[in-house]
N, C-alpha and C positions, 0 to 999 in steps of 0.2 A: 652569471645571469642567465634564467635558463628560457627555453625556447619551448615555444608553443607546438605542441605535436597535433595536436585535435581541440574542435570548437563544437560546441552543439551548443542549442537554445535551450535544453533541460538538465539540472543538472545532476539525474540521477544517469543519462547517459554519459555525461561526463566520468561520474563515478564508478561506471560499470567498466569504462575504460582503461582508468587509472587503477582499479581492481584487477584487471586483466596486467597490465604495464606491470604492479608490483610481481603479481605471480609469476612472471615473465624473470625478476629480479632486478627489476629496472627502478629507479625510484622516480615515481611519478607523484606530482602535486597538482590539485585542481584549486585554481582560484576566479574569483569574483562569483563563486556560488552563494552567499549570502547575500550579496545584492540582491542575486535574480528569485532567493526564496523569498525576499521581503518584498522585491516590487519585480513580478514576471515579467511586465508587459515593458520593462527597459533594456529587454534581454539582447535584443537587437542594436538598440543604441550605443551598448557597450562593448560590444561584438561578442555576447555571448558569455557561456562557460568553457575555459580553457584548462586543458590538462597540459602540463607542462613538466620537460625534464631536462638534466643537465646537456649540457651540449655535445660530452662525450657519449654518451646514450642515446644521442639524435637518431641515427641508422637503425640500432638496431629497436627503437622507439616504432618507427617507421614501417618496419618490416613487420611488427605485431601488428599494427593500424591496419596493414594491407591485408593480412591473414583474417582479422576481426572483418573486415569488409566484405573479403572473400567466403568466409564462412566455417573457417576452418576451426573454432573452439564449438561450434554447433552443438548439441546432444543430440542424438536417435535415440528412438528406443533400441536400439541394440547395445549403445554401451553407456546405459545410464541403470542406475541401482534404482529398482522401484520398492517404494515401502508398502506396506501390508495395506493400506488404503486406494492405492491406485488400482487395486485388483478386487475383481468381486468376490466377496469373502464366501459366495456360493460354489462359483464356479471357474473362479480363478481366472478369471478374461480379464484381459486388457481393455477391451473396448466398455467406456464407463462414460456417461455425461453427469452433467450436474443439472439438478432440479432449481431454480430458483423462483418458486409460486413464492415463498416466505420472504423476499425481499420486494415482490410486485403487492402483495400484502401490506408490508410495513412503509411502502410509499403511498398507497390507499389512505392508510390511517393516518400518515403525515399531511397529505394533503386536504384530507375532508376534516378530520378532528384536528389538525395542528398539534400532535402527540406523536415527537419522534422516538419509533420503536424500531431501532436497528435488526434487522435479520442478523441471527445469532448462528444457524445450525445451518449447514452444507449438505444438503440431502443429496445423494449418490443414485444413478440408478444404471444397471448394468444394460446394456445393447442386445445380449445375448440369452440371458435368461429372465430379465425384466425383474430381477432383483431390488429392493428399495432399501437403504440402508444411509445409516451417518457416521462417516469414519470417525476413530477415536481421538484422533489429533487434531481435529478440527471443530471438535464439539465446543460450541462456546457457553456463555452464560446463560441459562433457562431463560424465557423471554417474560416469565415474571419480574426478573429485575428490575428492566424498564419501568415497568406500570409498578413496582412499589416504589422508586425513586421519584417517580413523577407525584404520586402520592404524596412522598416526604416534603418534595418542596412544593407542592402545591400547600399542604400543611404549614410550613416554616414561613411562609410568603404572607397566609391568611392572619398568622397569630401577627407577624410585623404588622400585618396595614391594621389589625385590630389595634396591638399599642400603642402605633404611632394614632390610629382615630382617638382612643381614650387620653393620651399625651395632648393631643390637641383640642380636647373638649376641654381639661383641665389647664391650660397654660394660652391659649390664644384667645379667651375672651378679651 
């Protein structure tokens, strides 16, 4: 019988704790996650998502969870490995910010035209030299892909409608 060492209302938080426990060599299990994924509003009613460990690992798991709460495992800029996309390609500065205007444009288009255009590229700006760039690792599909998909879906629905209308005129009289 396993013992619950952590309870959370969000399955993602439970998996993060479970992953840290497994990284420390403690066998850990997440239970009731599928209930919460399917019906999130019952999380408090069933006691949340639980992380459980075997009884002989309980003390070790409690120590790891205390360290998580104290912030022992948090990364700081001194001990992280930075990928090239997090530095400015022009001045090599770490002071960067994201520009989210495409998300705002996609939201306006979705609200006004009922057209779901997702933002696909993350534009970044260096706070030191004002250089703007799109990181290679973050490049998504081009913006015309959702437009083409929308046109194709419209053509399919229109052709199915016309086929159904033609069938109805032949057989519904």
